[in-house]
DOMAR-789413 format. One record per residue (C-alpha): residue in three letters; x, y, z. Coordinates in steps of 0.02 Angstrom, whole numbers, padded with zeros to 5 digits, always signed. Layout:
# residues N
ALAXYZ;...
This chain:
# residues 385
UNK+00000+00000+00000;UNK+00145+00116+00038;UNK+00220+00084-00134;UNK+00051+00124-00212;UNK+00038+00287-00114;UNK-00108+00223-00014;UNK-00046+00270+00160;UNK-00044+00433+00254;UNK+00096+00454+00383;UNK+00058+00581+00519;UNK+00196+00705+00566;UNK+00190+00652+00750;UNK+00289+00497+00800;UNK+00145+00433+00905;UNK+00019+00468+00768;UNK-00077+00331+00681;UNK-00047+00283+00499;UNK-00208+00303+00399;UNK-00259+00227+00232;UNK-00291+00348+00088;UNK-00447+00351-00020;UNK-00463+00453-00179;UNK-00613+00551-00240;UNK-00627+00461-00407;UNK-00643+00297-00313;UNK-00792+00353-00211;UNK-00951+00288-00292;UNK-01074+00399-00201;UNK-01032+00576-00150;UNK-01100+00673-00003;UNK-01252+00780-00045;UNK-01222+00966-00030;UNK-01311+01037+00122;UNK-01448+01166+00100;UNK-01387+01268+00248;UNK-01229+01367+00213;UNK-01154+01435+00372;UNK-00984+01477+00298;UNK-01049+01621+00193;UNK-01019+01795+00262;UNK-01150+01930+00239;UNK-01103+02081+00135;UNK-01013+02203+00250;UNK-01040+02391+00246;UNK-00856+02419+00201;UNK-00851+02287+00063;UNK-00774+02348-00100;UNK-00909+02262-00201;UNK-01050+02356-00112;UNK-01153+02462-00233;UNK-01269+02541-00106;UNK-01416+02430-00159;UNK-01527+02380-00011;UNK-01546+02195-00059;UNK-01372+02165-00132;UNK-01304+01987-00110;UNK-01119+01944-00087;UNK-01029+01887-00244;UNK-00964+01733-00153;UNK-01142+01670-00130;UNK-01190+01691-00312;UNK-01021+01619-00364;UNK-01058+01456-00272;UNK-01233+01445-00347;UNK-01175+01473-00526;UNK-01028+01353-00512;UNK-01143+01218-00443;UNK-01282+01242-00571;UNK-01200+01295-00735;UNK-01049+01273-00847;UNK-00945+01403-00941;UNK-01043+01462-01092;UNK-01214+01426-01014;UNK-01345+01564-01005;UNK-01392+01633-00833;UNK-01555+01730-00817;UNK-01592+01851-00673;UNK-01764+01930-00689;UNK-01734+02053-00546;UNK-01552+02103-00568;UNK-01545+02239-00434;UNK-01365+02293-00413;UNK-01303+02170-00545;UNK-01218+02039-00436;UNK-01281+01890-00538;UNK-01227+01965-00705;UNK-01060+02021-00632;UNK-01019+01847-00565;UNK-01080+01764-00725;UNK-00966+01877-00827;UNK-00817+01831-00718;UNK-00857+01645-00730;UNK-00870+01642-00920;UNK-01059+01622-00924;UNK-01175+01714-01040;UNK-01313+01809-00952;UNK-01478+01901-00971;UNK-01523+02031-00840;UNK-01691+02117-00815;UNK-01759+02249-00699;UNK-01905+02369-00694;UNK-01800+02502-00608;UNK-01691+02609-00721;UNK-01579+02647-00572;UNK-01542+02461-00558;UNK-01504+02450-00744;UNK-01386+02598-00730;UNK-01296+02524-00578;UNK-01279+02355-00662;UNK-01216+02430-00826;UNK-01078+02530-00741;UNK-01027+02378-00638;UNK-01016+02268-00793;UNK-00922+02398-00894;UNK-00788+02402-00759;UNK-00774+02211-00757;UNK-00765+02198-00947;UNK-00635+02336-00957;UNK-00527+02242-00831;UNK-00549+02080-00930;UNK-00497+02165-01091;UNK-00343+02241-01008;UNK-00297+02072-00931;UNK-00312+01984-01099;UNK-00191+02111-01176;UNK-00057+02077-01044;UNK+00083+01948-01079;UNK+00031+01778-01010;UNK+00148+01661-00916;UNK+00172+01499-01012;UNK+00152+01334-00922;UNK+00314+01251-00864;UNK+00345+01065-00886;UNK+00332+00965-00728;UNK+00247+01107-00635;UNK+00062+01091-00599;UNK-00025+01245-00669;UNK-00140+01344-00557;UNK-00324+01340-00601;UNK-00364+01480-00721;UNK-00529+01573-00719;UNK-00642+01533-00868;UNK-00621+01645-01021;UNK-00758+01776-01039;UNK-00904+01716-01145;UNK-00923+01893-01213;UNK-00841+02063-01194;UNK-00992+02172-01229;UNK-01177+02190-01191;UNK-01328+02290-01247;UNK-01474+02368-01153;UNK-01650+02345-01222;UNK-01805+02443-01173;UNK-01948+02317-01174;UNK-02088+02410-01084;UNK-02137+02579-01013;UNK-02135+02539-00828;UNK-02019+02655-00734;UNK-01996+02659-00545;UNK-01909+02827-00564;UNK-02083+02900-00595;UNK-02147+02923-00419;UNK-02331+02888-00389;UNK-02374+03071-00356;UNK-02292+03120-00520;UNK-02386+02982-00610;UNK-02552+03039-00535;UNK-02521+03216-00595;UNK-02479+03156-00771;UNK-02629+03041-00783;UNK-02751+03169-00713;UNK-02689+03300-00836;UNK-02699+03179-00982;UNK-02874+03114-00942;UNK-02951+03274-00876;UNK-02972+03206-00700;UNK-03018+03328-00563;UNK-02902+03295-00418;UNK-02973+03253-00246;UNK-02841+03287-00113;UNK-02950+03249+00039;UNK-02989+03067-00006;UNK-02864+02943+00067;UNK-02898+02813-00069;UNK-02969+02887-00229;UNK-02864+03012-00328;UNK-03003+03115-00407;UNK-03163+03113-00510;UNK-03200+03097-00695;UNK-03374+03167-00720;UNK-03478+03083-00585;UNK-03363+02933-00566;UNK-03224+02905-00441;UNK-03048+02882-00508;UNK-02912+02770-00436;UNK-02740+02773-00518;UNK-02646+02610-00492;UNK-02459+02639-00456;UNK-02363+02628-00619;UNK-02229+02514-00550;UNK-02341+02363-00579;UNK-02489+02312-00688;UNK-02666+02302-00623;UNK-02683+02141-00523;UNK-02821+02048-00432;UNK-02745+02108-00269;UNK-02776+02289-00324;UNK-02956+02244-00365;UNK-02984+02157-00199;UNK-02919+02312-00113;UNK-03046+02414-00212;UNK-03185+02294-00159;UNK-03141+02317+00025;UNK-03139+02506+00004;UNK-03312+02507-00077;UNK-03383+02391+00056;UNK-03318+02512+00188;UNK-03422+02650+00106;UNK-03600+02579+00100;UNK-03674+02746+00049;UNK-03558+02765-00102;UNK-03651+02724-00264;UNK-03540+02808-00394;UNK-03450+02711-00529;UNK-03262+02686-00524;UNK-03129+02715-00656;UNK-02966+02621-00631;UNK-02816+02695-00724;UNK-02667+02579-00747;UNK-02513+02547-00852;UNK-02542+02366-00903;UNK-02651+02233-00824;UNK-02646+02048-00785;UNK-02765+01935-00884;UNK-02848+01882-00721;UNK-02895+02064-00689;UNK-03009+02068-00842;UNK-03103+01915-00782;UNK-03123+01991-00608;UNK-03193+02155-00677;UNK-03311+02062-00796;UNK-03381+01959-00652;UNK-03400+02116-00545;UNK-03494+02210-00682;UNK-03602+02058-00723;UNK-03710+02098-00571;UNK-03711+02285-00605;UNK-03800+02314-00770;UNK-03906+02458-00828;UNK-03893+02647-00813;UNK-03935+02644-00628;UNK-03801+02515-00584;UNK-03694+02566-00435;UNK-03506+02548-00419;UNK-03484+02487-00596;UNK-03298+02478-00640;UNK-03211+02537-00799;UNK-03026+02505-00829;UNK-02920+02626-00932;UNK-02755+02550-00988;UNK-02654+02702-01038;UNK-02536+02619-01161;UNK-02667+02535-01272;UNK-02836+02620-01247;UNK-02876+02699-01417;UNK-03000+02820-01338;UNK-02866+02909-01239;UNK-02720+02888-01359;UNK-02546+02833-01316;UNK-02500+02898-01145;UNK-02313+02876-01164;UNK-02225+02942-01317;UNK-02046+02885-01308;UNK-01921+02992-01402;UNK-01749+02910-01417;UNK-01588+02997-01368;UNK-01488+03083-01505;UNK-01304+03125-01525;UNK-01189+03215-01647;UNK-01016+03136-01655;UNK-00868+03187-01765;UNK-00723+03071-01809;UNK-00565+03132-01896;UNK-00386+03077-01922;UNK-00247+03175-01834;UNK-00071+03119-01880;UNK-00046+02952-01792;UNK-00213+02947-01704;UNK-00400+02953-01733;UNK-00496+03088-01638;UNK-00673+03053-01583;UNK-00772+03202-01522;UNK-00950+03204-01456;UNK-01010+03376-01510;UNK-01188+03368-01445;UNK-01307+03252-01354;UNK-01488+03265-01302;UNK-01600+03151-01199;UNK-01784+03198-01222;UNK-01833+03087-01074;UNK-01718+03184-00957;UNK-01780+03351-01025;UNK-01960+03298-01000;UNK-01926+03236-00824;UNK-01842+03401-00778;UNK-01987+03499-00853;UNK-02111+03403-00746;UNK-02011+03441-00590;UNK-01984+03624-00635;UNK-02167+03663-00664;UNK-02186+03829-00756;UNK-01998+03858-00764;UNK-01912+03795-00920;UNK-01767+03678-00878;UNK-01595+03731-00937;UNK-01446+03617-00959;UNK-01286+03713-00993;UNK-01177+03562-01031;UNK-01240+03409-01126;UNK-01116+03302-01028;UNK-01227+03322-00873;UNK-01352+03204-00957;UNK-01222+03071-01002;UNK-01182+02924-00890;UNK-01040+02851-00995;UNK-00961+02843-01169;UNK-00901+02679-01246;UNK-00801+02660-01407;UNK-00771+02509-01518;UNK-00624+02555-01629;UNK-00649+02407-01747;UNK-00836+02381-01763;UNK-00894+02228-01861;UNK-01078+02273-01853;UNK-01119+02120-01748;UNK-01037+02130-01576;UNK-00988+02291-01488;UNK-00814+02261-01416;UNK-00757+02398-01298;UNK-00592+02478-01347;UNK-00610+02635-01241;UNK-00728+02674-01100;UNK-00761+02839-01010;UNK-00854+02807-00846;UNK-00836+02950-00720;UNK-00781+02888-00549;UNK-00882+03013-00448;UNK-01061+03073-00472;UNK-01000+03252-00488;UNK-00880+03210-00629;UNK-00924+03224-00814;UNK-00868+03124-00964;UNK-00727+03202-01065;UNK-00816+03203-01232;UNK-00657+03200-01339;UNK-00547+03048-01361;UNK-00392+02998-01459;UNK-00357+02819-01513;UNK-00191+02762-01591;UNK-00216+02738-01778;UNK-00143+02563-01774;UNK-00284+02507-01657;UNK-00423+02570-01770;UNK-00511+02466-01902;UNK-00621+02521-02046;UNK-00769+02572-01938;UNK-00780+02656-01768;UNK-00938+02635-01661;UNK-00978+02757-01520;UNK-01107+02712-01388;UNK-01172+02848-01271;UNK-01282+02804-01122;UNK-01382+02936-01029;UNK-01420+02950-00843;UNK-01583+02852-00864;UNK-01496+02706-00948;UNK-01551+02743-01126;UNK-01418+02732-01260;UNK-01379+02787-01436;UNK-01254+02704-01555;UNK-01169+02795-01699;UNK-01047+02721-01825;UNK-00913+02812-01925;UNK-00789+02768-02061;UNK-00611+02785-01997;
């Protein structure tokens, strides 16, 4: 057994010699426990902390992804928050899809990922130590599955729109007369009561049950109700239909009408999204290519500022105040945006530079410039080098 390397000799003279067993010889492994007591909570001073209230430690997500996926697999996080899942997936060579209803979460995640990808690109450009014969190589981290990502706007929900702001917008759009003394209803539309469902979620059965309890608490109230929402669950239509089934005729009390602001043809489209725009100039200067962002405008930011300013017209002296970051792909192939240069201000008070120089030998036929505003919306422009 000793010649076969099957014995373990303890360092103490009075210790007991033990037989060795190897992992590949074990037929059945030990199931992983479902209680992990060796995982530290995210500390207030941790470098990875992003200031997000429900942020998880990277070590926890790292263990989950290693146990449940392989490099190249796709990881989906439907509530990305501060971006921990996508950040760990990027480091572990997994592909990923991240979603969130909150633009602040999208912005935090994007900046976090841009930093990780920039570090991965810089590391890949460094000289790598070759493996030596007879020396066991250290385990290398998986190669990144991708070195770029894109942000897609798939709906109009926006937690940055506070409920009071949403109520004001909806009332103005529909001609609702505000009622500030009612603790539940937001106003009246003709003779009917109006309730505006918070825009951070679609109309659900829970909202309708809450309305039922409110009406039952007001036995003398016989007016109809108008519910204003931004999207609705299919089950909500069935609930309203059943409610109105028992309330037919002109004299029916508490009949409910639902106005879905995005699709109701009677009231028109509530949200009109205008994409961001930019003017970028690219020119050759001796041994380098100069990229200059000459102007940028984000209609969403302008509109948001106008709503907050009231009668005063908002004024932005420097377009850079609307920009979160600038990314440049110096050799764009029209398929994948590979970051060559990134400008992400370190502090909130800092602004992007707006003008950049790239060595001519690092530039291909086409340069792509991606500019992302403070709300997470982006614009991509391409230029011949």
